[in-house]
C-alpha positions as CSV (number, residue, x, y, z in Angstrom):
1,M,82.4,103.9,-55.8
2,T,84.5,101.4,-57.8
3,F,84.9,102.5,-61.4
4,R,85.4,99.9,-64.1
5,V,87.6,101.3,-66.8
6,Q,85.8,100.5,-70.1
7,L,87.6,102.2,-72.9
8,L,85.0,101.9,-75.7
9,K,82.1,102.9,-73.3
10,G,83.9,106.2,-72.8
11,L,83.4,106.9,-76.6
12,I,80.0,105.2,-77.2
13,R,78.2,106.2,-74.0
14,P,79.9,109.4,-72.8
15,L,77.0,110.7,-70.7
16,I,76.8,107.6,-68.5
17,Y,80.6,107.2,-68.4
18,K,81.0,110.8,-67.4
19,Y,78.6,110.4,-64.5
20,Q,80.3,107.2,-63.3
21,L,83.7,108.8,-63.6
22,Q,82.5,111.8,-61.5
23,E,81.6,109.4,-58.6
24,A,84.7,107.2,-59.0
25,E,86.9,106.6,-55.9
26,E,88.7,103.4,-56.9
27,F,89.6,102.1,-60.4
28,K,89.3,98.5,-61.7
29,Y,91.2,97.2,-64.7
30,Y,93.2,100.5,-64.8
31,K,96.7,99.0,-65.1
32,L,95.5,96.1,-67.3
33,K,93.9,98.5,-69.9
34,L,97.0,100.7,-69.8
35,A,99.2,97.7,-70.6
36,W,97.0,96.7,-73.5
37,L,97.0,100.2,-75.0
38,F,100.8,100.3,-74.8
39,L,101.1,96.9,-76.5
40,V,98.7,97.8,-79.3
41,S,100.5,101.1,-79.9
42,M,103.9,99.4,-80.1
43,A,102.5,96.7,-82.4
44,L,101.0,99.3,-84.8
45,F,104.3,101.2,-84.9
46,A,106.2,98.0,-85.4
47,V,104.0,97.2,-88.4
48,S,104.5,100.7,-89.7
49,G,108.3,100.2,-89.5
50,Y,108.1,96.7,-91.1
51,L,106.1,98.2,-94.0
52,G,108.7,100.9,-94.3
53,I,106.3,103.8,-93.8
54,G,108.5,106.9,-93.3
55,S,111.7,105.2,-94.4
56,E,112.3,107.4,-97.4
57,S,115.5,108.7,-95.9
58,I,116.9,105.2,-95.8
59,T,115.9,104.0,-99.3
60,K,117.5,107.1,-100.8
61,E,120.8,105.9,-99.5
62,W,120.5,102.5,-101.1
63,T,123.3,103.1,-103.6
64,D,125.7,104.4,-100.9
65,L,125.3,101.4,-98.6
66,T,126.4,97.8,-98.6
67,N,123.7,95.2,-98.1
68,S,124.7,94.6,-94.5
69,E,124.7,98.4,-93.8
70,F,121.3,98.8,-95.4
71,E,119.8,95.9,-93.3
72,A,121.3,97.4,-90.2
73,R,119.6,100.7,-91.0
74,K,116.3,99.0,-91.5
75,Q,116.6,97.2,-88.2
76,L,117.4,100.5,-86.4
77,F,114.5,102.1,-88.2
78,L,112.2,99.3,-87.0
79,L,113.5,99.6,-83.4
80,G,113.0,103.4,-83.5
81,K,109.4,102.9,-84.6
82,I,108.8,100.5,-81.6
83,V,110.3,103.1,-79.3
84,L,108.0,105.7,-80.8
85,G,105.2,103.3,-80.3
86,F,106.0,103.3,-76.6
87,M,106.4,107.1,-76.4
88,F,103.1,107.8,-78.2
89,P,100.9,106.6,-75.3
90,V,103.3,108.2,-72.7
91,I,102.7,111.6,-74.3
92,F,99.0,111.1,-75.1
93,L,98.0,109.6,-71.8
94,F,100.3,111.0,-69.2
95,L,101.8,114.2,-70.4
96,A,98.5,115.4,-71.8
97,A,96.7,114.5,-68.5
98,L,99.5,116.4,-66.6
99,F,99.0,119.4,-68.8
100,F,95.2,119.4,-68.3
101,W,95.6,118.7,-64.5
102,S,97.7,121.9,-64.2
103,I,94.8,123.9,-65.5
104,V,91.6,122.2,-64.4
105,E,90.7,120.9,-61.0
106,I,90.2,117.2,-61.9
107,P,92.1,114.3,-60.2
108,Y,95.0,113.3,-62.4
109,K,94.0,109.6,-62.6
110,K,90.5,110.5,-63.9
111,L,92.2,112.6,-66.6
112,V,94.3,109.6,-67.6
113,V,91.2,107.5,-67.8
114,I,89.6,110.0,-70.1
115,Q,92.7,110.0,-72.3
116,M,92.7,106.2,-72.4
117,S,89.2,106.1,-74.0
118,V,90.2,108.8,-76.5
119,F,93.5,107.0,-77.2
120,C,91.5,104.1,-78.6
121,M,90.4,106.5,-81.3
122,A,94.0,107.5,-81.9
123,L,95.0,103.9,-82.3
124,F,92.1,103.3,-84.7
125,E,93.3,106.3,-86.7
126,K,96.8,104.9,-86.8
127,A,95.6,101.5,-88.1
128,L,93.5,103.2,-90.7
129,N,96.4,105.4,-91.8
130,L,98.5,102.3,-92.3
131,L,95.9,101.0,-94.8
132,I,95.7,104.4,-96.5
133,Y,99.5,105.0,-96.8
134,T,100.2,101.5,-98.2
135,G,97.0,101.3,-100.3
136,L,97.3,104.8,-101.9
137,N,101.0,105.2,-101.5
138,V,100.7,108.6,-99.9
139,D,102.3,110.3,-96.9
140,Q,100.7,112.2,-94.0
141,A,100.6,115.5,-96.0
142,S,98.4,113.8,-98.7
143,N,96.2,111.9,-96.3
144,P,92.6,112.2,-97.7
145,L,91.2,112.3,-94.2
146,A,93.4,115.3,-93.3
147,F,93.6,119.0,-94.3
148,G,97.0,118.6,-95.8
149,V,95.5,118.0,-99.3
150,I,93.8,121.4,-99.1
151,A,96.9,123.1,-97.8
152,Q,98.9,121.8,-100.9
153,Y,96.5,123.8,-103.1
154,I,97.2,127.0,-101.1
155,T,100.9,126.8,-100.4
156,T,104.0,124.9,-101.5
157,N,105.6,125.3,-98.0
158,K,106.1,121.6,-96.9
159,L,106.1,122.4,-93.2
160,V,102.7,124.0,-93.5
161,C,101.4,121.1,-95.5
162,Y,102.8,118.6,-93.0
163,F,101.2,120.6,-90.2
164,F,97.7,120.6,-91.8
165,G,98.3,117.0,-92.7
166,E,98.3,116.2,-89.0
167,I,94.8,117.7,-88.6
168,T,92.4,114.9,-89.4
169,I,88.7,114.3,-88.8
170,F,89.7,111.9,-85.9
171,Q,91.9,114.6,-84.3
172,L,89.0,117.0,-84.3
173,L,86.7,114.4,-82.8
174,M,89.3,113.7,-80.0
175,I,89.4,117.4,-79.2
176,G,85.6,117.5,-78.9
177,I,85.4,114.4,-76.7
178,I,88.2,115.5,-74.3
179,S,86.6,119.0,-74.1
180,Y,83.3,117.4,-73.3
181,Y,84.7,115.4,-70.3
182,L,86.8,118.3,-69.0
183,T,83.9,120.7,-69.2
184,A,81.6,118.2,-67.4
185,L,84.1,117.3,-64.7
186,S,85.6,120.7,-64.0
187,G,82.5,122.9,-64.4
188,K,84.5,125.3,-66.5
189,S,83.1,126.9,-69.6
190,K,83.6,125.4,-73.1
191,K,85.1,128.8,-74.1
192,V,87.9,128.0,-71.6
193,I,88.3,124.3,-72.1
194,I,88.2,124.0,-75.9
195,P,91.1,126.5,-76.5
196,I,93.2,124.7,-73.9
197,V,92.7,121.3,-75.5
198,S,93.2,122.7,-78.9
199,L,96.4,124.3,-77.9
200,F,97.8,121.0,-76.7
201,F,96.9,119.3,-79.9
202,A,98.2,122.1,-82.0
203,F,101.6,121.8,-80.2
204,C,101.7,118.1,-80.9
205,W,100.7,118.7,-84.6
206,F,103.6,121.2,-84.9
207,I,106.1,118.8,-83.4
208,S,105.0,115.9,-85.6
209,A,105.1,118.2,-88.7
210,L,108.5,119.5,-87.8
211,L,109.9,116.0,-87.4
212,A,108.4,114.9,-90.7
213,Y,109.8,118.0,-92.4
214,I,113.4,117.5,-91.3
215,R,113.2,113.8,-92.0
216,I,114.0,112.8,-88.4
217,G,113.2,109.2,-89.3
218,V,116.7,108.8,-90.6
219,F,118.0,108.7,-87.0
220,F,115.7,105.8,-86.2
């Protein structure tokens, strides 16, 4: 069966998409949709860099830099954002699929296709966050759609706040959707699949929180 990769259908009509994916032998539009996802991701990160989101480490050095040095830092920051925009789908699509493939008996390409649909939600969240960060002038830890706001009432530990700031409503939905597909295609219990998917996301949340905590953005 030739399977047409339809990214939004994987989110809107998961029951039908799951059945078609089970029977899939060849994939149509696979590479084209991958290319579009990479381009959109890099564009969103470029916009983020252009707006200066996460550039606090550069602006703090304004008084210590000449105009040319400051402009050079901004250009490097923007370039770093574009690189991150490329790495984001690499990790989300391919490394995540590789991790799941090592645990469940599902063909690797089908896992990537699942991740592609869910990645659309990740990109939507990224675009929405751009509006929130610029409109409300907040960072990830204070994102109203995340648990970082609640964490700030419980602890003053910034790393903990950044970690919970990574846990958003969209992230939880992604875990649910991926778990649904992996359970359906592998035949394994939800009690096995959900912890596996959650573990991968928790690892990504921790890495993102750690990078935000040590202001890794200065190197970009």
